[in-house]
C-alpha positions as CSV (number, residue, x, y, z in Angstrom):
1,M,113.0,70.3,126.3
2,P,115.2,73.4,126.2
3,A,115.5,75.3,122.9
4,A,118.7,74.9,120.9
5,P,121.0,77.9,121.2
6,S,120.7,80.5,118.4
7,F,124.0,81.3,116.7
8,R,122.5,84.2,114.6
9,A,123.7,86.7,117.2
10,A,127.2,85.4,117.2
11,P,128.4,87.2,114.0
12,A,127.1,90.5,115.3
13,A,128.7,89.9,118.7
14,L,132.1,89.1,117.0
15,L,131.9,92.2,114.9
16,L,131.2,94.4,117.9
17,A,134.1,92.8,119.8
18,A,136.4,93.4,116.8
19,L,135.4,97.1,116.6
20,A,135.9,97.6,120.3
21,I,139.4,96.1,120.1
22,G,140.2,98.3,117.0
23,A,139.0,101.4,118.8
24,C,141.5,100.7,121.6
25,D,144.5,101.0,119.3
26,D,144.8,104.7,119.8
27,G,144.5,104.5,123.6
28,P,147.3,105.4,126.0
29,G,148.5,101.8,126.3
30,A,148.7,101.4,122.5
31,P,152.1,100.8,120.9
32,Q,153.8,103.9,119.6
33,P,155.7,104.0,116.3
34,P,159.5,103.8,116.7
35,E,161.3,107.1,117.5
36,P,164.0,108.0,115.0
37,E,167.7,107.7,116.0
38,L,169.1,110.8,114.5
39,A,172.8,111.9,114.3
40,T,172.7,115.0,112.2
41,M,170.4,117.8,111.0
42,R,171.5,119.1,107.6
43,I,170.3,122.6,106.6
44,T,170.6,123.7,103.0
45,V,170.2,127.4,102.1
46,E,170.7,128.4,98.5
47,G,173.5,125.9,98.0
48,Q,175.1,126.4,101.4
49,V,175.2,123.4,103.7
50,V,175.4,123.6,107.5
51,E,175.1,120.5,109.8
52,V,174.3,120.2,113.4
53,S,175.1,117.1,115.4
54,S,172.7,115.6,118.0
55,T,174.9,117.2,120.6
56,G,174.4,120.7,119.0
57,V,177.9,121.0,117.4
58,V,177.5,123.2,114.3
59,T,179.7,122.4,111.2
60,G,179.9,124.9,108.4
61,G,178.3,128.3,108.4
62,P,177.3,130.8,109.4
63,I,174.4,130.7,107.1
64,S,174.7,133.7,104.8
65,L,171.4,135.2,103.6
66,D,172.2,137.2,100.5
67,N,169.3,136.2,98.3
68,N,165.9,137.5,99.2
69,P,163.9,135.3,99.7
70,A,166.2,132.4,100.3
71,E,164.9,128.8,100.2
72,V,165.7,126.6,103.2
73,T,165.5,122.8,103.4
74,V,166.2,120.7,106.5
75,E,167.0,117.0,106.4
76,F,167.6,114.6,109.3
77,L,170.3,111.9,109.0
78,E,171.0,108.7,110.8
79,D,174.5,107.5,112.0
80,D,175.3,106.1,108.6
81,G,174.8,109.5,107.0
82,G,171.7,108.5,105.2
83,P,168.3,110.2,105.6
84,S,166.0,108.8,108.2
85,I,163.1,106.9,106.7
86,L,161.1,107.4,109.9
87,V,161.1,111.2,109.6
88,T,158.2,111.8,107.3
89,D,156.1,115.0,106.6
90,D,153.0,113.1,107.8
91,D,154.5,112.7,111.3
92,F,157.1,115.4,111.8
93,Q,157.9,119.0,111.0
94,V,160.8,121.4,111.6
95,E,160.1,124.2,114.0
96,A,162.0,127.3,113.0
97,V,162.4,130.3,115.2
98,S,164.3,133.5,114.4
99,G,166.9,134.8,116.8
100,A,166.4,137.4,119.5
101,T,167.2,140.1,116.9
102,T,164.6,139.7,114.2
103,M,166.6,140.3,111.0
104,Y,164.5,138.0,108.8
105,S,161.0,136.5,108.6
106,I,160.2,132.8,108.1
107,T,157.5,131.5,105.9
108,R,156.8,127.8,106.0
109,T,156.5,126.1,102.6
110,G,156.5,122.5,103.7
111,A,157.2,120.3,106.7
112,F,160.9,120.6,106.2
113,E,161.1,123.7,103.9
114,F,160.6,127.4,104.4
115,L,161.7,130.8,103.1
116,F,163.9,133.4,104.8
117,T,163.1,137.0,103.9
118,A,165.7,139.6,105.1
119,V,164.4,142.4,107.2
120,S,167.7,144.1,108.3
121,S,171.4,143.3,108.0
122,G,173.5,141.8,110.8
123,S,174.3,138.7,112.8
124,T,171.7,136.6,114.5
125,T,170.7,132.9,114.9
126,L,168.1,130.5,113.6
127,G,166.6,128.0,116.1
128,L,165.7,124.7,114.7
129,A,164.0,121.6,116.2
130,L,162.4,118.5,114.8
131,V,158.9,118.1,116.3
132,H,157.0,114.8,116.4
133,L,153.5,115.9,115.7
134,D,151.7,113.1,117.6
135,P,152.6,112.9,120.4
136,N,153.6,116.5,120.4
137,H,157.3,116.5,121.5
138,T,160.7,117.4,120.2
139,D,162.9,114.6,118.9
140,F,166.0,116.7,117.9
141,G,167.1,120.1,119.2
142,P,166.3,122.9,119.5
143,F,169.7,124.1,118.3
144,N,170.7,127.6,117.3
145,V,172.6,128.1,114.0
146,P,174.5,131.4,113.3
147,V,173.1,133.5,110.5
148,E,174.5,136.5,108.7
149,V,171.8,138.6,107.0
150,N,172.5,141.0,104.1
151,A,169.2,142.8,103.6
152,G,170.5,144.5,100.5
153,G,171.0,141.2,98.7
154,N,169.8,140.6,95.2
155,P,166.1,139.5,94.8
156,N,165.5,136.2,93.0
C-alpha cells in the first residue's frame, strides 16, 4: 500500500513561494508609485516668492540675493494650488544649478532647501528641476529663474 503523502513540507514550500513572490515586487514589471501632476514650482528666498508654471512661465522675480547666505525653499503645487502630497523628501529632491556666470554657490540643506552664498554681483540664473530619485528622472523642469546677486549684502 502506498504511503500517505506528508504535509510537513507544505508550510516550508508555501513560505518559499511567498518570499519569491515578494522578491519580485521590485522587478521591472512591478507597479510604480503614481507620478505627481504638478502645476507650479514655488521658490521662496528670504521672504521673496517666485513661481514657475509647468510650461516654464516665471511669475515674480527676479530673485534678489541681498543676504549672505540666503535660505531657499522650493515647494511643488498641484492644479488646486495646494502642495503635492506625492512629492516627499524620501522620493524626490530639487536639483539646483547655478547659471553660466557663477555669482553664487549652492549648499544643499535638505531635499527641497539650500543656501545661496554670493560670490560676485550681477545678473544670472538659477536652474531648478524636481528629480524623482527612483527611478532617476526629472518630473518638473529644469527651468531657469532670473537672479540678481548683491555680493556686498549684509551677512545674517
